[in-house]
Backbone bond lengths (Angstrom), bond angles and torsions (degrees), N, CA, C in turn:
res aa  C-N    CA-C-N  psi(-1)  N-CA   C-N-CA  omega(-1)  CA-C   N-CA-C  phi
1 M - - - 1.467 - - 1.525 110.99 -
2 A 1.319 116.10 142.47 1.450 120.80 174.97 1.525 109.41 -75.81
3 K 1.313 115.92 157.04 1.462 121.34 175.80 1.528 107.97 -77.05
4 L 1.324 116.46 119.51 1.459 121.24 -175.35 1.521 113.48 -105.44
5 E 1.328 118.33 -7.02 1.462 120.54 -176.14 1.527 111.29 -64.67
6 V 1.339 115.74 138.96 1.462 122.03 174.00 1.519 108.00 -136.22
7 N 1.327 115.90 163.68 1.459 121.35 179.22 1.523 110.58 -121.97
8 I 1.317 115.73 133.98 1.465 122.95 171.42 1.517 105.70 -109.34
9 G 1.323 116.70 91.92 1.460 119.87 -170.77 1.519 108.47 62.29
10 S 1.326 117.18 -124.34 1.462 121.11 179.01 1.525 112.57 -88.95
11 L 1.329 116.69 -0.07 1.455 121.56 -178.72 1.525 110.16 -89.35
12 R 1.328 115.96 119.56 1.456 120.37 179.96 1.524 109.80 -95.25
13 L 1.338 115.83 130.69 1.458 122.29 175.31 1.524 108.52 -111.13
14 K 1.331 117.83 133.59 1.473 120.35 179.63 1.520 111.92 -68.23
15 N 1.320 116.51 -21.08 1.460 122.75 171.51 1.525 107.59 -157.31
16 P 1.340 118.53 167.92 1.469 119.98 -172.79 1.523 115.06 -81.02
17 V 1.330 119.33 7.31 1.459 121.26 -171.72 1.525 111.14 -97.71
18 L 1.338 114.75 117.35 1.458 123.45 175.40 1.529 108.32 -119.20
19 T 1.316 116.06 169.17 1.460 120.17 174.11 1.522 109.39 -106.06
20 A 1.319 116.66 150.64 1.453 121.19 -178.59 1.522 110.85 -86.95
21 S 1.316 115.65 133.73 1.456 121.38 178.46 1.525 110.91 -56.02
22 G 1.334 115.03 142.65 1.448 120.38 179.03 1.510 114.03 89.59
23 T 1.324 116.84 -10.21 1.473 120.95 179.70 1.518 111.75 -117.07
24 F 1.328 116.95 -1.52 1.463 120.52 -171.33 1.518 112.26 -132.14
25 G 1.351 116.33 12.01 1.453 119.83 -179.32 1.517 111.34 55.34
26 Y 1.324 115.73 -132.95 1.459 121.79 174.44 1.534 110.94 -100.85
27 G 1.318 117.69 14.60 1.451 121.11 -178.05 1.506 112.72 85.83
28 L 1.313 116.24 -37.77 1.463 121.51 -177.88 1.523 111.69 -59.71
29 E 1.341 115.68 -31.52 1.460 120.08 -178.67 1.529 112.26 -65.16
30 F 1.318 117.07 -19.46 1.462 121.05 -176.97 1.530 112.50 -103.95
31 A 1.322 116.95 -0.65 1.467 120.46 -174.91 1.529 113.00 -64.58
32 D 1.330 117.74 -23.34 1.462 120.82 177.56 1.524 112.37 -79.44
33 F 1.320 116.81 -13.69 1.463 121.00 -175.17 1.523 112.95 -103.52
34 I 1.334 116.63 -34.63 1.464 120.60 -176.29 1.523 110.14 -140.36
35 D 1.327 115.09 164.59 1.462 121.81 171.33 1.521 107.03 -86.22
36 L 1.316 117.34 104.64 1.454 120.94 -177.90 1.517 112.24 -59.49
37 N 1.323 116.55 -27.44 1.459 120.16 179.69 1.523 112.84 -68.93
38 A 1.340 117.62 -12.37 1.456 121.15 179.51 1.525 111.97 -80.12
39 L 1.329 116.92 -10.16 1.461 120.79 -178.23 1.526 111.32 -91.56
40 G 1.320 115.04 159.94 1.460 118.94 172.44 1.515 111.32 -65.86
41 G 1.312 115.76 -26.00 1.458 122.42 177.02 1.510 109.51 166.44
42 F 1.325 116.51 171.43 1.456 119.74 173.67 1.523 109.35 -136.62
43 I 1.333 114.06 145.47 1.458 121.11 -175.95 1.513 108.10 -108.22
44 V 1.319 116.06 118.12 1.465 120.07 -174.59 1.524 110.30 -76.50
45 K 1.326 115.34 167.64 1.459 121.78 -175.72 1.522 111.83 -59.38
46 G 1.327 115.72 158.84 1.446 121.00 -177.68 1.525 113.05 -55.09
47 T 1.325 115.70 133.11 1.459 122.38 -177.46 1.523 109.25 -121.71
48 T 1.327 115.72 133.90 1.456 121.34 -179.10 1.526 110.07 -121.53
49 L 1.322 115.89 166.27 1.466 120.04 -178.08 1.528 110.80 -61.81
50 H 1.321 116.71 -42.11 1.458 122.28 -179.78 1.531 109.88 -114.95
51 P 1.341 118.24 155.24 1.472 120.27 177.82 1.529 111.19 -59.43
52 R 1.337 114.93 147.63 1.462 121.17 177.25 1.526 109.04 -129.69
53 Q 1.316 116.80 139.42 1.462 121.54 179.35 1.519 112.36 -84.89
54 G 1.312 117.25 -18.10 1.458 119.88 -176.08 1.515 111.10 78.06
55 N 1.321 116.04 -173.24 1.461 121.66 -178.31 1.527 111.20 -88.09
56 D 1.311 115.87 163.24 1.458 121.31 176.56 1.528 110.79 -67.17
57 Y 1.323 115.49 159.34 1.460 121.09 173.12 1.534 109.13 -82.17
58 P 1.358 117.64 153.79 1.467 128.53 -2.52 1.525 111.34 -76.42
59 R 1.332 115.14 144.74 1.453 119.33 -178.25 1.529 113.70 -134.63
60 M 1.317 116.64 13.57 1.464 121.13 170.84 1.521 108.04 -143.96
61 V 1.319 116.63 140.93 1.460 120.92 177.38 1.528 108.83 -151.38
62 E 1.324 116.12 138.48 1.455 120.84 177.60 1.526 109.53 -78.14
63 T 1.327 115.81 140.81 1.456 122.12 176.72 1.526 108.86 -129.67
64 A 1.311 117.16 175.15 1.458 120.58 179.06 1.531 109.73 -60.99
65 S 1.331 116.19 119.22 1.473 122.61 178.58 1.518 113.37 59.60
66 G 1.332 116.51 29.66 1.458 117.20 178.44 1.510 112.53 177.07
67 M 1.319 114.73 -161.58 1.459 120.50 178.58 1.518 109.54 -151.43
68 L 1.328 115.22 153.80 1.456 122.53 173.99 1.519 108.64 -109.21
69 N 1.333 116.76 142.64 1.463 119.33 173.67 1.516 109.68 -140.61
70 C 1.325 114.71 149.82 1.472 120.79 172.92 1.528 108.33 -139.28
71 V 1.337 115.91 47.19 1.466 120.37 -176.73 1.526 111.08 -57.41
72 G 1.329 116.92 -42.70 1.461 119.48 174.83 1.515 115.52 84.53
73 L 1.343 116.29 32.84 1.469 121.31 173.04 1.527 113.54 60.42
74 Q 1.317 117.26 39.50 1.470 119.76 176.00 1.524 109.74 -62.19
75 N 1.318 116.43 125.16 1.465 120.97 176.43 1.522 108.89 -165.97
76 K 1.329 116.45 166.31 1.465 121.04 -175.40 1.524 113.71 -94.88
77 G 1.325 116.36 9.86 1.453 119.56 175.12 1.515 113.74 94.45
78 V 1.331 115.16 162.38 1.459 120.62 -172.83 1.529 112.48 -67.46
79 D 1.314 118.23 -34.00 1.461 119.30 -179.16 1.530 110.92 -66.99
80 Y 1.325 116.77 -38.73 1.469 120.29 175.07 1.520 110.12 -61.76
81 F 1.333 116.26 -42.86 1.465 118.39 178.69 1.529 110.39 -60.41
82 C 1.319 117.31 -47.76 1.465 121.27 -176.74 1.527 112.04 -64.38
83 D 1.326 116.92 -40.77 1.464 120.97 -173.03 1.530 113.33 -85.31
84 V 1.329 117.72 -33.93 1.465 121.40 -171.66 1.520 113.00 -110.03
85 I 1.326 117.03 -47.96 1.466 120.06 -174.13 1.528 112.00 -81.89
86 Y 1.308 117.38 -45.75 1.464 120.39 -175.74 1.523 113.64 -54.21
87 P 1.338 120.04 -44.33 1.473 118.33 179.18 1.530 113.05 -58.21
88 Q 1.326 118.06 -26.00 1.458 121.40 179.33 1.531 112.16 -82.16
89 L 1.327 116.93 -14.29 1.460 121.24 -176.84 1.520 113.45 -104.92
90 S 1.309 117.01 -16.44 1.468 120.08 -169.07 1.520 113.73 -69.56
91 G 1.333 117.93 -12.07 1.458 119.96 -178.64 1.517 115.09 -92.53
92 F 1.317 118.18 -3.28 1.459 120.13 -177.96 1.525 111.47 -75.41
93 D 1.327 115.90 144.71 1.459 122.26 179.47 1.525 110.47 -95.28
94 T 1.297 115.11 54.02 1.456 121.40 174.45 1.511 107.56 -157.90
95 N 1.319 116.58 176.01 1.459 120.39 -175.94 1.519 111.65 -82.21
96 V 1.325 115.88 123.82 1.457 122.21 173.39 1.527 106.90 -101.13
97 I 1.325 115.65 117.59 1.466 122.16 -176.46 1.523 108.29 -116.40
98 V 1.318 116.66 136.51 1.460 121.02 -177.07 1.524 109.46 -106.57
99 N 1.329 115.89 129.39 1.453 122.09 174.66 1.527 108.63 -84.21
100 V 1.321 117.20 127.00 1.464 123.00 -173.11 1.520 110.06 -117.92
101 S 1.334 115.70 133.55 1.458 120.25 176.37 1.525 109.55 -134.80
102 G 1.324 116.34 171.58 1.451 119.88 -178.77 1.503 112.44 -171.62
103 S 1.325 116.24 176.24 1.460 122.83 -179.33 1.520 112.98 -105.06
104 S 1.335 116.94 -6.05 1.463 121.75 178.17 1.521 107.58 -157.12
105 P 1.330 117.77 159.34 1.467 119.33 176.12 1.522 112.90 -55.09
106 D 1.322 117.57 -37.94 1.462 120.45 179.81 1.527 111.38 -65.24
107 E 1.335 117.09 -39.75 1.462 119.85 177.87 1.525 111.19 -64.72
108 Y 1.315 116.53 -44.38 1.464 120.12 176.13 1.525 110.26 -55.80
109 A 1.326 116.17 -47.86 1.459 121.25 -175.58 1.525 111.68 -64.25
110 E 1.322 117.47 -42.27 1.462 120.24 -179.38 1.519 110.99 -67.22
111 C 1.322 116.76 -41.33 1.466 120.11 177.41 1.526 110.34 -61.96
112 A 1.320 116.70 -44.54 1.461 120.84 179.35 1.526 111.57 -63.46
113 A 1.324 117.08 -39.16 1.460 121.22 -179.73 1.524 111.37 -62.35
114 R 1.324 117.19 -38.96 1.468 119.94 179.30 1.527 110.96 -68.46
115 I 1.309 116.24 -37.50 1.473 119.40 178.49 1.528 110.82 -71.44
116 A 1.313 117.24 -29.63 1.469 120.94 179.56 1.524 112.07 -59.30
117 R 1.328 117.25 -24.56 1.467 120.49 -178.86 1.526 112.37 -76.18
118 L 1.318 117.86 -11.30 1.468 121.74 -177.10 1.521 109.44 -84.75
119 E 1.303 115.67 112.26 1.468 121.41 -171.59 1.524 112.89 -59.46
120 R 1.336 117.68 -37.84 1.457 120.95 -173.22 1.530 113.31 -93.75
121 V 1.305 117.65 13.10 1.467 121.82 172.51 1.526 107.00 -111.58
122 P 1.333 118.09 102.50 1.461 120.99 -172.46 1.517 115.02 -87.65
123 A 1.343 117.25 -5.04 1.463 119.40 -174.77 1.516 110.11 -159.46
124 I 1.328 115.16 157.13 1.461 120.87 169.33 1.527 108.26 -125.96
125 E 1.328 113.92 155.24 1.463 120.54 171.92 1.518 107.02 -112.42
126 L 1.305 116.06 117.93 1.462 122.22 -175.25 1.526 108.95 -85.90
127 N 1.323 115.70 115.91 1.459 121.03 -176.70 1.526 110.20 -91.94
128 I 1.329 115.81 96.77 1.466 120.16 175.80 1.523 109.51 -107.83
129 S 1.356 115.80 24.96 1.463 118.69 -168.66 1.515 114.65 -138.91
130 C 1.330 118.89 11.13 1.458 119.95 -179.01 1.525 110.22 -72.71
131 P 1.346 119.08 123.68 1.469 120.19 -175.92 1.520 114.04 -88.49
132 N 1.331 118.30 3.64 1.463 119.99 -167.85 1.524 114.34 -114.50
133 V 1.322 117.99 22.64 1.459 120.81 177.96 1.525 108.84 -125.32
134 K 1.334 115.38 152.55 1.461 120.10 -174.24 1.520 112.85 -77.62
135 D 1.342 116.73 -26.84 1.459 119.35 179.39 1.518 108.63 -137.69
136 G 1.320 116.33 152.14 1.461 119.93 -177.17 1.520 110.79 73.39
137 G 1.324 115.42 -150.86 1.458 120.14 176.04 1.511 112.21 55.62
138 M 1.339 115.58 -125.38 1.450 120.58 -174.14 1.521 112.99 -63.30
139 A 1.319 117.66 -22.06 1.459 119.72 178.99 1.522 111.75 -57.04
140 F 1.324 117.06 -31.34 1.462 120.87 178.50 1.525 111.50 -83.39
141 G 1.327 116.54 -32.96 1.457 120.02 -170.16 1.505 116.20 -84.63
142 V 1.349 117.96 -3.68 1.456 119.08 -176.22 1.523 113.15 -100.04
143 T 1.327 117.62 -0.33 1.462 120.50 174.33 1.524 109.39 -129.71
144 V 1.311 115.35 151.08 1.462 120.52 178.38 1.522 110.52 -61.16
145 S 1.335 116.81 -45.58 1.461 119.84 -177.09 1.522 111.51 -66.82
146 G 1.338 117.80 -40.36 1.457 120.86 179.64 1.513 112.24 -64.79
147 A 1.323 116.82 -46.55 1.457 120.85 179.04 1.524 110.69 -61.50
148 A 1.318 115.70 -44.40 1.465 120.08 -178.82 1.520 111.44 -63.17
149 S 1.332 117.56 -38.63 1.459 120.50 -176.51 1.527 111.75 -64.49
150 V 1.339 116.96 -39.63 1.462 119.81 179.84 1.517 110.80 -70.12
151 V 1.311 117.33 -46.46 1.468 120.41 -178.30 1.526 110.66 -63.87
152 R 1.313 116.59 -38.06 1.470 120.25 178.64 1.522 110.79 -60.97
153 A 1.322 116.30 -45.23 1.466 120.49 -178.91 1.525 111.17 -66.62
154 V 1.320 116.58 -43.06 1.465 119.97 -177.72 1.519 111.14 -70.52
155 R 1.315 117.31 -37.65 1.470 119.76 -179.54 1.520 111.50 -60.13
156 K 1.322 117.69 -33.76 1.464 120.68 178.12 1.524 112.08 -69.37
157 A 1.338 116.02 -28.24 1.466 120.80 -174.57 1.518 113.37 -100.04
158 Y 1.329 117.67 -13.91 1.460 120.40 -171.32 1.533 110.68 -127.25
159 P 1.343 117.86 113.91 1.458 120.97 -173.90 1.536 115.57 -89.78
160 K 1.335 117.45 -10.14 1.465 119.96 -174.78 1.533 110.55 -92.42
161 T 1.335 115.98 -168.91 1.460 120.80 -176.43 1.528 110.63 -63.77
162 L 1.328 115.77 126.32 1.462 122.90 -176.29 1.523 109.97 -115.23
163 I 1.330 114.88 111.15 1.461 122.56 176.35 1.527 107.50 -102.21
164 V 1.316 117.87 136.29 1.466 121.51 179.89 1.527 108.82 -116.78
165 K 1.337 115.80 123.39 1.464 122.14 -177.49 1.524 109.77 -91.30
166 L 1.329 116.06 123.54 1.454 121.78 -171.25 1.525 112.71 -100.38
167 S 1.315 114.74 150.47 1.460 122.08 178.81 1.524 110.65 -90.81
168 P 1.346 116.98 139.47 1.466 119.79 173.98 1.529 112.07 -84.15
169 N 1.340 116.77 -7.16 1.463 121.09 -174.55 1.525 110.80 -86.62
170 V 1.334 114.24 54.40 1.463 121.48 -175.63 1.529 109.23 -137.77
171 T 1.319 114.88 165.16 1.468 119.59 177.46 1.520 111.02 -75.45
172 D 1.341 117.28 -42.78 1.465 121.09 -175.81 1.524 109.28 -140.43
173 I 1.325 116.56 97.65 1.467 120.67 -177.38 1.524 111.48 -69.23
174 V 1.327 117.50 -24.23 1.466 120.58 179.40 1.523 110.57 -63.80
175 E 1.322 117.54 -41.95 1.466 120.41 179.87 1.523 111.58 -64.90
176 I 1.328 117.05 -37.08 1.468 119.92 176.39 1.528 109.82 -64.92
177 A 1.329 116.91 -44.27 1.462 120.99 179.94 1.527 111.54 -60.78
178 K 1.308 116.74 -42.67 1.465 120.46 178.63 1.527 110.72 -64.14
179 A 1.313 116.30 -37.34 1.468 119.92 -178.78 1.526 111.30 -65.19
180 V 1.336 117.59 -45.18 1.469 118.95 -178.42 1.528 110.65 -72.47
181 E 1.323 117.33 -31.38 1.468 119.46 173.20 1.522 109.93 -61.47
182 G 1.323 116.75 -42.94 1.458 121.16 -179.67 1.511 113.88 -64.08
183 E 1.349 116.63 -23.76 1.468 120.96 -179.83 1.530 112.51 -94.80
184 G 1.335 117.32 4.28 1.457 119.00 172.47 1.515 116.83 110.04
185 A 1.332 118.29 8.68 1.459 119.31 175.59 1.527 110.21 -62.30
186 D 1.331 116.58 139.43 1.464 121.38 177.77 1.521 111.89 -87.34
187 C 1.349 116.38 -16.72 1.455 121.03 -173.80 1.524 107.78 -167.23
188 V 1.318 117.00 153.97 1.465 120.96 170.34 1.522 108.62 -120.80
189 S 1.330 116.21 145.07 1.460 121.64 174.01 1.524 107.91 -118.63
190 L 1.309 116.79 138.76 1.449 122.10 -178.32 1.526 109.97 -161.90
191 I 1.382 112.82 143.18 1.453 127.81 14.80 1.528 110.31 -114.94
192 N 1.348 115.20 156.86 1.448 119.59 164.47 1.530 107.21 -78.53
193 T 1.314 117.83 -174.29 1.458 120.59 -173.49 1.529 112.85 -71.70
194 L 1.329 114.84 154.02 1.456 122.69 174.23 1.533 109.44 -89.31
195 M 1.305 116.72 141.75 1.459 119.85 178.09 1.525 110.50 -65.18
196 G 1.343 115.59 132.28 1.458 119.69 -179.73 1.513 111.57 -149.07
197 M 1.338 114.74 -179.09 1.460 120.00 -175.81 1.523 109.06 -155.67
198 A 1.333 116.61 150.76 1.459 122.92 172.89 1.523 108.08 -137.88
199 I 1.336 116.14 145.38 1.460 120.99 -174.74 1.527 110.36 -125.74
200 D 1.322 115.85 134.93 1.465 122.91 171.72 1.527 106.72 -86.65
201 I 1.338 116.93 106.14 1.463 119.35 -173.09 1.531 112.71 -74.04
202 E 1.351 117.53 -19.42 1.462 119.35 176.68 1.530 110.96 -74.69
203 R 1.302 115.52 -39.70 1.466 120.33 179.72 1.528 112.37 -91.98
204 R 1.332 115.49 -12.44 1.461 121.98 -178.00 1.518 110.99 57.10
205 R 1.327 114.41 42.10 1.463 120.91 -178.83 1.528 109.45 -135.33
206 P 1.325 116.67 153.93 1.458 119.11 171.97 1.531 110.60 -61.33
207 M 1.310 117.04 149.90 1.457 120.59 -179.07 1.525 112.40 -84.09
208 L 1.330 117.22 -11.98 1.456 122.02 175.93 1.523 110.21 -108.07
209 S 1.311 116.48 149.94 1.470 121.25 -174.39 1.517 113.08 -62.65
210 I 1.329 117.73 -31.54 1.461 120.18 -179.58 1.534 111.31 -106.80
211 S 1.322 115.49 18.38 1.473 124.47 175.22 1.522 113.23 79.55
212 T 1.328 117.96 -51.90 1.466 120.26 -178.87 1.519 110.46 -113.94
213 G 1.329 115.31 164.51 1.458 120.03 179.21 1.513 110.39 -159.03
214 G 1.309 115.10 -176.04 1.453 121.25 -178.12 1.516 111.34 -94.54
215 L 1.328 116.89 125.86 1.461 123.02 179.38 1.518 110.09 -89.06
216 S 1.338 115.76 129.45 1.468 121.57 176.97 1.512 108.98 -136.94
217 G 1.343 116.55 176.35 1.456 120.59 -180.00 1.513 111.78 101.95
218 P 1.337 116.89 -175.04 1.470 121.04 -174.46 1.520 114.35 -54.33
219 A 1.344 117.50 -27.40 1.467 120.13 -178.36 1.525 112.61 -59.51
220 V 1.329 118.29 -28.28 1.468 119.90 -174.32 1.524 112.69 -95.86
221 K 1.320 118.06 -5.04 1.469 120.61 -172.93 1.531 113.90 -57.41
222 P 1.327 120.80 -46.05 1.470 118.67 -180.00 1.524 113.24 -60.22
223 V 1.322 116.91 -37.39 1.465 120.43 177.54 1.526 110.01 -67.11
224 A 1.322 115.95 -44.27 1.464 120.38 -179.67 1.525 111.53 -61.61
225 L 1.326 116.40 -44.78 1.470 120.36 179.52 1.525 111.13 -59.57
226 R 1.325 115.87 -44.98 1.463 119.77 -179.74 1.521 111.41 -60.65
227 M 1.322 116.33 -43.71 1.462 119.63 -178.08 1.525 111.82 -69.83
228 V 1.324 117.78 -39.42 1.463 121.01 176.67 1.525 110.10 -60.60
229 W 1.309 116.49 -44.92 1.465 121.30 179.38 1.519 111.14 -60.47
230 Q 1.335 116.90 -44.75 1.461 120.42 179.97 1.522 111.81 -64.10
231 V 1.332 116.64 -46.20 1.466 120.63 -176.35 1.526 111.04 -69.20
232 A 1.328 117.31 -41.39 1.472 120.28 -177.76 1.518 111.87 -60.31
233 R 1.312 117.16 -30.49 1.468 120.73 179.52 1.527 112.13 -81.27
234 A 1.342 116.51 -13.51 1.459 119.47 -171.28 1.520 114.36 -106.17
235 V 1.332 118.22 -18.60 1.463 121.29 -177.46 1.521 110.76 -116.64
236 N 1.320 115.17 164.00 1.470 121.21 -179.26 1.517 112.54 -108.84
237 I 1.325 116.14 15.10 1.458 121.56 176.28 1.529 108.27 -114.39
238 P 1.331 117.87 159.54 1.468 119.80 -178.82 1.532 112.21 -64.15
239 V 1.322 113.94 153.75 1.457 122.26 177.62 1.532 108.20 -118.72
240 I 1.320 116.00 134.89 1.467 121.60 171.57 1.522 106.87 -106.62
241 G 1.335 116.47 125.57 1.450 120.99 -175.85 1.519 112.35 -100.64
242 L 1.323 116.44 139.40 1.455 121.17 175.87 1.514 109.58 -154.78
243 G 1.331 114.15 155.73 1.451 120.34 179.34 1.518 110.16 134.36
244 G 1.322 116.79 93.64 1.460 120.60 175.09 1.508 116.11 80.63
245 I 1.328 118.07 17.47 1.467 120.58 179.35 1.518 109.31 -77.71
246 M 1.337 116.05 117.92 1.460 121.76 -175.43 1.519 112.93 -115.43
247 N 1.342 117.74 -16.70 1.459 121.60 -175.64 1.525 109.45 -158.45
248 A 1.325 115.75 179.74 1.464 120.71 -175.94 1.528 111.98 -64.19
249 R 1.323 117.81 -37.23 1.461 120.21 -179.58 1.534 110.58 -63.27
250 D 1.323 116.42 -40.99 1.465 119.59 175.55 1.524 110.60 -59.89
251 A 1.323 116.24 -45.09 1.464 120.72 -178.91 1.526 110.99 -60.82
252 I 1.322 116.65 -41.76 1.462 121.32 -178.65 1.526 110.55 -65.16
253 E 1.331 117.25 -35.28 1.465 119.65 175.90 1.526 110.72 -58.13
254 F 1.324 116.80 -44.14 1.464 119.97 -179.57 1.530 111.28 -65.45
255 L 1.325 116.92 -39.00 1.462 119.47 177.91 1.528 110.43 -63.93
256 M 1.315 116.97 -43.50 1.462 119.91 178.68 1.521 111.63 -63.80
257 A 1.341 116.74 -30.58 1.466 120.77 178.25 1.523 112.28 -74.02
258 G 1.341 117.36 -9.78 1.461 120.40 176.13 1.508 116.15 123.85
259 A 1.333 117.26 -3.23 1.466 119.62 178.16 1.520 110.54 -72.76
260 T 1.326 115.98 141.22 1.462 121.25 175.54 1.516 110.72 -85.85
261 A 1.323 116.37 -29.93 1.462 122.78 178.03 1.518 108.34 -145.29
262 I 1.325 115.94 170.61 1.468 120.42 -179.21 1.526 109.60 -134.72
263 Q 1.322 115.13 161.66 1.468 121.35 173.72 1.521 109.29 -122.62
264 V 1.313 115.69 141.62 1.458 122.49 177.38 1.527 107.96 -108.25
265 G 1.334 116.51 126.86 1.451 119.99 -175.58 1.511 114.10 -119.53
266 T 1.324 116.70 -91.11 1.466 122.15 -174.87 1.521 112.41 -54.60
267 A 1.322 117.93 -33.12 1.469 121.39 -179.42 1.522 112.29 -58.17
268 N 1.336 117.75 -26.00 1.468 120.43 178.83 1.525 112.28 -63.37
269 F 1.342 116.92 -28.21 1.462 120.37 178.94 1.529 111.32 -72.73
270 I 1.319 116.27 -26.68 1.462 121.65 -177.83 1.520 111.11 -86.75
271 D 1.327 115.86 -42.86 1.469 122.02 -178.42 1.525 108.34 -140.79
272 P 1.334 118.70 104.43 1.466 121.01 -177.54 1.530 113.97 -61.20
273 S 1.326 117.69 -16.08 1.466 120.63 -179.35 1.526 112.44 -101.98
274 V 1.319 117.84 11.14 1.462 120.45 -172.85 1.526 112.50 -62.17
275 T 1.323 118.07 -33.12 1.466 119.98 -176.17 1.528 112.16 -63.68
276 V 1.333 117.06 -45.78 1.465 118.68 -179.95 1.524 110.77 -69.86
277 K 1.324 117.32 -29.03 1.465 120.56 175.02 1.526 110.51 -66.21
278 I 1.328 116.46 -36.11 1.460 119.96 178.28 1.526 110.88 -68.39
279 V 1.331 117.36 -41.02 1.475 120.17 176.00 1.532 109.80 -57.74
280 K 1.320 116.99 -48.06 1.464 121.74 -179.09 1.530 110.97 -64.60
281 G 1.323 116.40 -44.23 1.457 119.99 -179.25 1.514 112.68 -65.44
282 M 1.318 117.25 -36.29 1.450 121.80 177.33 1.522 110.72 -63.92
283 D 1.323 115.40 -44.75 1.468 120.56 178.92 1.529 110.61 -62.07
284 E 1.315 117.10 -43.52 1.469 121.14 -179.42 1.528 110.94 -64.72
285 W 1.326 117.27 -39.12 1.464 120.35 179.60 1.521 110.53 -65.90
286 L 1.317 116.39 -44.40 1.461 120.00 179.91 1.525 111.17 -61.11
287 E 1.328 115.95 -43.23 1.465 119.70 179.43 1.524 110.90 -65.07
288 A 1.318 117.08 -41.83 1.464 121.14 -179.14 1.527 111.83 -65.14
289 H 1.337 116.60 -26.18 1.460 120.59 -178.30 1.526 112.49 -103.18
290 G 1.321 116.72 14.82 1.458 121.38 174.26 1.508 114.96 70.63
291 C 1.324 117.68 23.87 1.464 121.05 179.53 1.522 109.66 -93.68
292 K 1.296 116.96 127.70 1.455 121.34 179.32 1.527 112.26 -86.23
293 S 1.325 116.49 -19.22 1.459 120.81 -177.84 1.518 109.78 -145.74
294 V 1.325 115.88 147.85 1.454 120.04 176.22 1.524 111.26 -65.05
295 D 1.321 116.68 -22.05 1.472 120.11 178.20 1.521 111.85 -58.15
296 E 1.313 116.99 -26.63 1.463 121.58 -177.04 1.525 112.91 -66.22
297 I 1.330 117.38 -21.75 1.465 119.11 -177.97 1.518 113.62 -108.52
298 I 1.332 117.89 -8.21 1.458 120.15 -179.65 1.526 109.74 -69.74
299 G 1.316 117.02 118.27 1.463 121.20 -178.08 1.502 114.08 71.91
300 A 1.330 117.78 19.82 1.459 121.82 -173.84 1.527 113.47 -87.60
301 L 1.320 117.89 10.38 1.450 121.23 -178.97 1.526 110.47 -64.13
302 N 1.322 116.62 130.42 1.452 122.17 176.65 1.530 109.20 -93.02
303 V 1.320 116.86 116.37 1.461 121.78 -177.24 1.533 109.69 -120.50
């Protein structure tokens, strides 16, 4: 077997395969399908300081080579996570990472501070890029000043590994990445979903309740790869790549583009066991190509 371990700052992953927030619930929902301990880690659904109801239905629709969603960060709040969900997750032998969102820098910081007290949660992923909420979310992630303000506030309140999830719905994602690195981010993850829309031509109405939603799946992979490649060359912190990864070959493309680790999202809806298949497929590819370590292919793209 090839050596699959990678490091995200001080966070060690047994392999580069993580799950994308919002596609994997709290992880517990997938425990009947896969061994969660076989993953480098899993990122639980978006968590906010206060409970959120999310958007009205319908809020998911299949599109060509992908899907649109406008779930809107439905969750029961950080205290529910700490009191009810965390005790069920603390026994896993892998990294449990919490995705954190908010409506203001102070809300982000307070939510992160409460999660910081959880011994078995070594990292958070800061969601400044969700396109499906009326306040907060992507509003912070589409400007340099907005992104910097949230990361600055959270960095003061959160001492562990801080991953910042970036929006592709920007003019220059490299400038956003540099800004959050400058404010103390340990890692950036990209991309979140692209803004999209679908229309029911018989009813002459949008197919989503709020008209637009986030596009994910294979359709976004070329955009995601390009952005990961650009950001990885511009920052000095690790990059986690995501967007349309369906199999091991897709994952390897992101690693070659400069990602240290990857996240699997929409593919989980199609095959609940896809993540462990990607770990196995990655190992087999490395062995077949004479690579002793996954480090040999990270950033190995010849341009």
